C-alpha positions in Angstrom: 10.9 49.6 -8.0 13.6 48.4 -5.7 15.7 51.1 -6.5 12.7 53.5 -6.3 11.6 52.6 -2.6 14.6 51.3 -1.4 12.8 48.1 -0.3 12.5 44.4 -1.5 9.9 44.1 -4.1 8.0 41.1 -5.3 6.1 41.1 -8.6 2.3 40.2 -8.5 -0.3 39.9 -11.4 -2.3 42.4 -9.7 -2.7 44.8 -6.8 -5.6 43.1 -5.2 -3.5 39.7 -5.2 -0.4 41.4 -3.5 -2.9 42.9 -0.9 -4.3 39.6 -0.1 -0.8 37.9 0.5 -0.1 40.8 2.7 -3.0 40.7 4.8 -2.7 36.7 5.0 0.8 37.0 6.0 0.6 39.8 8.8 -2.9 39.1 10.1 -4.7 36.4 11.5 -8.4 35.3 10.7 -10.6 37.2 12.8 -8.4 40.4 13.0 -9.8 43.8 12.8 -8.4 46.0 10.0 -8.8 49.8 10.0 -9.4 50.9 6.4 -11.0 54.0 4.4 -14.7 53.7 3.6 -14.1 55.5 0.3 -12.3 53.0 -1.4 -12.9 50.3 -4.0 -15.4 47.5 -3.2 -13.0 45.1 -4.6 -10.5 45.9 -1.9 -13.1 45.6 0.8 -14.0 42.1 -0.5 -10.1 41.1 -0.5 -10.2 42.2 3.2 -13.0 39.6 3.7 -11.6 37.1 1.9 -8.5 37.3 4.0 -11.0 36.1 7.0 -10.7 39.8 8.4 -13.2 42.2 9.8 -13.2 45.7 8.1 -13.4 48.7 10.3 -13.9 51.9 8.6 -11.9 55.0 9.5 -13.0 58.5 9.8 -11.7 60.7 6.9 -10.8 64.2 6.2 -13.8 65.8 3.9 -11.4 67.9 1.8 -9.3 65.1 0.5 -10.6 61.7 1.7 -7.6 60.7 3.8 -7.6 59.1 7.2 -8.4 61.4 9.9 -6.1 60.0 12.7 -7.2 62.3 15.3 -10.6 61.2 14.9 -10.1 57.3 15.6 -11.4 56.8 19.1 -9.1 55.0 21.5 -11.8 52.3 22.1 -11.3 51.5 18.3 -7.5 51.5 18.3 -7.4 49.1 21.1 -9.3 46.6 19.1 -7.2 46.8 16.0 -4.9 44.4 14.7 -3.8 46.3 11.6 -4.2 49.5 9.5 -4.6 49.6 5.8 -4.0 52.8 4.2 -5.6 54.0 0.7 -4.1 57.1 -0.4 -7.0 58.0 -2.5 -6.2 59.4 -5.9 -2.6 59.8 -5.1 -3.6 61.9 -1.7 -1.1 60.7 0.9 -2.9 59.2 4.1 -0.7 60.3 7.2 1.9 57.5 7.0 4.2 59.0 9.4 1.5 59.6 12.2 -0.3 56.1 11.4 3.4 54.5 11.7 4.0 55.9 14.9 0.5 54.9 16.2 0.8 51.4 14.8 4.3 51.0 16.6 2.8 52.1 19.9 0.1 49.6 19.3 2.2 46.8 18.1 0.2 46.4 14.9 1.3 46.3 11.2 0.7 49.0 8.8 -0.4 48.1 5.5 -0.1 50.7 2.3 -2.1 50.4 -0.7 -0.3 52.7 -3.0 -2.3 51.8 -6.3 -3.0 55.3 -6.8 0.2 56.5 -5.3 3.2 55.2 -7.0 4.6 58.8 -7.5 3.4 60.4 -4.1 5.6 61.6 -1.5 4.9 62.2 2.3 7.5 63.8 4.6 10.0 63.5 1.9 9.6 59.9 1.5 7.8 57.8 -1.1 4.3 56.4 -0.1 4.9 52.6 0.4 8.3 53.1 2.3 6.4 53.5 5.7 4.4 50.3 6.1 5.5 46.6 7.2 4.1 45.9 3.5 2.9 48.0 0.6 1.1 47.0 -2.7 1.5 49.1 -6.2 -0.5 48.8 -9.2 0.9 49.1 -12.7 -2.5 49.4 -14.1 -2.9 53.0 -13.2 0.1 55.7 -13.9 1.5 53.3 -16.4 -1.6 52.1 -18.1 -0.3 48.6 -18.3 -3.7 47.3 -17.2 -2.1 44.4 -15.7 0.8 43.6 -12.9 1.8 45.1 -9.4 4.4 45.0 -6.7 4.2 43.7 -3.2 7.2 45.6 -1.3 8.1 44.7 2.3 10.3 46.2 4.8 11.8 42.8 6.1 13.5 41.2 3.2 13.6 37.9 4.9 9.8 37.4 4.6 10.0 37.8 0.6 10.5 34.2 -0.1 7.4 33.2 2.1 5.3 35.6 0.1 6.7 34.6 -3.1 5.8 30.8 -2.4 2.1 31.9 -1.0 1.9 33.8 -4.5 2.9 31.0 -6.7 0.5 28.9 -5.0 -2.4 31.0 -5.8 -1.5 31.9 -9.3 -3.4 30.3 -12.2 -1.4 29.3 -15.4 -0.7 31.7 -18.3 -3.0 31.1 -21.2 -2.1 31.9 -24.8 -5.8 33.3 -25.7 -5.7 35.6 -22.4 -2.3 36.8 -23.7 -3.2 37.4 -27.2 -6.5 39.1 -26.1 -4.3 41.4 -23.6 -1.9 42.3 -26.5 -4.8 43.1 -28.9 -7.0 45.0 -26.3 -5.3 48.4 -26.6 -5.7 48.4 -30.5 -9.3 47.4 -30.0 -9.9 50.2 -27.6 -8.2 52.6 -29.6 -10.5 51.7 -32.6 -13.5 52.0 -30.9 -12.7 55.4 -29.4 -11.6 56.7 -33.0 -14.8 55.5 -34.2 -16.8 56.8 -31.4 -18.3 53.5 -30.8 -17.3 53.3 -26.9 -21.0 53.5 -25.7 -22.3 51.2 -28.2 -19.7 48.6 -27.0 -20.8 49.3 -23.4 -24.1 48.7 -24.4 -23.5 45.6 -25.9 -21.8 44.3 -22.9 -25.3 45.2 -20.8 -27.4 43.5 -23.4 -25.3 40.4 -23.4 -24.9 40.5 -19.3 -21.3 40.9 -19.5 -21.2 44.2 -17.6 -20.4 43.3 -14.0 -21.3 46.7 -12.6 -24.4 48.6 -13.4 -24.0 51.2 -10.5 -20.5 52.7 -8.7 -20.8 49.8 -6.4 -21.2 46.2 -7.5 -24.1 44.0 -6.2 -23.2 43.2 -2.6 -25.1 39.7 -3.0 -25.6 39.6 0.8 -26.8 36.0 1.1 -23.8 34.7 -1.0 -21.3 36.9 0.8 -22.5 35.3 4.1 -21.7 32.0 2.9 -18.6 32.9 1.4 -17.6 34.5 4.9 -18.1 30.8 6.5 -15.2 29.5 4.1 -12.8 32.6 4.8 -9.9 32.7 4.7 -10.4 31.7 0.9 -9.6 33.9 -2.2 -11.6 31.3 -4.1 -14.8 31.7 -2.3 -14.5 35.4 -2.9 -13.5 35.2 -6.6 -16.9 36.3 -8.0 -16.1 39.6 -6.0 -12.4 39.9 -6.1 -12.0 39.5 -10.0 -14.5 42.3 -11.0 -13.0 44.7 -13.5 -9.9 42.5 -13.9 -10.5 38.6 -14.4 -6.8 38.0 -14.8 -6.1 39.3 -11.4 -4.4 35.8 -10.4 -3.0 35.1 -13.9 0.6 34.2 -14.1 2.3 36.7 -16.7 3.1 35.5 -20.3 5.7 37.1 -22.4 3.5 39.5 -24.1 2.1 41.0 -20.7 5.7 41.4 -19.2 7.2 42.9 -22.5 4.6 45.4 -22.5 4.5 46.3 -18.7 8.3 46.7 -18.9 8.1 49.0 -21.6 5.5 51.2 -20.1 7.4 50.9 -16.7 10.4 52.5 -18.1 8.6 55.6 -19.2 7.1 56.1 -15.7 9.1 59.2 -14.8 8.0 61.0 -18.0 4.2 59.9 -17.3 4.6 61.2 -13.5 6.1 64.5 -14.7 2.9 65.1 -16.9 0.5 63.8 -14.2 2.1 66.6 -11.9 1.8 69.1 -14.5 -2.0 68.4 -15.0 -2.4 68.4 -11.0 -0.7 71.8 -10.7 -2.9 73.1 -13.6 -6.1 71.8 -11.9 -5.1 72.9 -8.3 -5.5 76.5 -9.7 -9.2 76.0 -10.4 -12.0 77.1 -8.1 -13.2 73.6 -8.0 -9.8 72.5 -6.1 -9.4 72.6 -2.3 -5.7 74.0 -1.3 -3.5 71.4 0.0 -0.3 72.2 2.2 3.0 71.0 0.7 4.3 70.5 -2.8 2.0 69.0 -5.4 1.8 65.5 -6.0 1.4 63.5 -9.7 -2.1 62.6 -8.6 -3.6 59.6 -10.4 -6.6 61.5 -10.3 -7.5 64.8 -9.1 -10.7 64.7 -6.9 -12.2 68.2 -7.7 -15.0 69.1 -5.3 -18.5 70.1 -6.9 -22.1 71.0 -6.0 -23.8 68.8 -8.5 -21.4 65.8 -9.6 -24.0 64.2 -11.8 -24.3 67.7 -13.9 -20.6 68.1 -14.1 -19.9 64.5 -15.2 -22.7 64.9 -17.9 -20.7 68.0 -19.1 -17.6 66.4 -19.4 -19.2 62.9 -21.1 -20.4 65.4 -23.9 -16.8 65.9 -24.4 -15.9 62.3 -24.3 -14.2 62.6 -21.0 -15.2 59.7 -18.6 -15.6 60.4 -14.8 -14.4 56.9 -13.2 -12.9 55.7 -9.9 -16.0 56.9 -8.0 -16.4 55.2 -4.4 -19.9 56.4 -3.5 -21.7 55.3 -1.1 -18.9 54.8 1.7 -18.2 51.2 2.2 -20.2 51.0 5.6 -23.2 52.5 4.0 -22.6 49.8 1.1 -22.2 46.8 3.1 -24.2 47.6 6.4 -23.0 46.3 9.9 -23.2 42.6 9.2 -20.2 42.7 7.1 -18.1 45.7 8.7 -17.9 47.8 11.6 -19.1 51.5 10.7 -16.9 54.6 10.7 -17.2 56.2 14.4 -17.6 59.6 12.1 -19.2 59.0 8.8 -20.2 62.5 8.0 -16.8 63.7 6.3 -16.5 60.2 4.3 -20.0 60.7 3.1 -19.6 64.4 2.1 -16.6 63.7 0.2 -17.7 60.6 -1.6 -20.7 62.5 -2.7 -19.0 65.8 -4.1 -15.6 64.4 -5.4 -15.2 64.4 -9.2 -12.2 62.6 -9.9 -10.4 63.8 -13.2 -7.5 62.8 -15.3 -4.8 65.3 -14.9 -3.5 64.4 -18.5 -6.6 66.2 -19.6 -6.4 69.2 -17.3 -6.9 72.0 -19.7 -9.9 70.5 -21.4 -11.5 69.7 -18.1 -11.1 73.2 -16.7 -12.6 74.3 -19.8 -15.6 72.6 -19.8 -16.4 72.7 -16.2 -16.0 76.6 -16.5 -18.4 76.8 -19.6 -20.8 74.7 -18.0 -21.1 76.8 -14.8 -20.2 74.1 -12.5 -20.3 75.2 -9.0 -17.4 74.3 -6.7 -18.3 72.7 -3.2 -16.7 73.6 0.1 -16.2 70.9 2.7 -18.0 71.9 6.0 -16.1 71.7 9.0 -16.5 68.4 10.7 -16.0 67.5 14.6 -14.4 64.3 15.2 -16.4 61.7 16.4 -19.9 63.0 15.3 -21.9 64.9 12.6 -22.0 68.6 12.9 -25.1 70.8 12.4 -23.5 72.1 9.3 -24.1 68.8 7.1 -26.7 69.1 4.5 -29.6 66.7 5.6 -29.1 64.2 2.7 -25.6 63.8 2.8 -25.7 60.4 4.5 -28.3 59.4 1.9 -27.3 56.8 -0.8 -27.1 57.9 -4.2 -27.3 55.9 -7.6 -25.5 57.7 -10.1 -24.3 55.7 -13.2 -20.9 54.0 -13.2 -18.9 55.5 -16.3 -15.6 53.6 -16.0 -14.0 50.9 -14.0 -12.7 51.8 -10.8 -10.3 48.9 -9.5 
């Protein structure tokens, strides 16, 4: 990763822990951080755990990236940092954000969990910020691990000490479970028992999400905020979908992660081919510049529930949904709402993120099912236009079909 990015890198057990380390190092408790409202709620809780106030950014409706021009000057003046998302691998406008952060004298932090192979302006995503975090759970499929990268090599040792203070010791049962999990999951898929396994988890109360968003638990969250900054106080939110996010890696994890990371370029090439295939379908929105090896390709459809059901009948799960936006989900007690929320709400409602590795089958299923494409309306910066459908800001409650953190 150091060779790939040209930056100093620090291994972390998870992207979320790396992000917490970066937020604590570059921000002070009470600081305000601009972030995307179409993002995993785990990341939202990590920002809160760092003692910071999330400020939700306006987004572009076609790809869910930050709309820099729609952020009012009054919002910029109150910010202490900017956190990008690079949702599904679509790059946020890092050069513009870097220039704006430099003018404001604030750090730019890049969440590159979905964008390990994405380029912007000829440079890798993750090479613009004061710090950036990468996940190995995504493109590589390692299910664990990540990197925190820094522009200034001098801060690496401080971050390493902070990381080590937060790690929990490696445990043999957890290592064995990690080593056996891929075989167990493959067996369940082969026997078509995945649905039964999920039903069993619900029956025994082990499924942490029953909807796209996890339960907010506002009274508990308010009490946790009184203890922030504290990762321990927010552990029940921060660990969802990955209980070992602070676990020191053992030999089994490291060997498997290294093996999968060695095949990253081949994997990225396959993602690029699938992205190019899906970009030729009627549900894709044309994007300028070269294609990216997207982690998921957000097709835009009129009826996402119907499209997801059609895919599910062919055993294609639709995951990594982030609907409703975080300001609708959390309310103004826990976050500042976006100054222009309509585009984010539209994108969150219509985005169907699909795996580019299954591009041909996805395209065939959607075509046979007669799924209609959606085209984003034009959104004027700072206000909701008349063309927005009247229900676009209403909170939906579709079922969650796959983990998204």
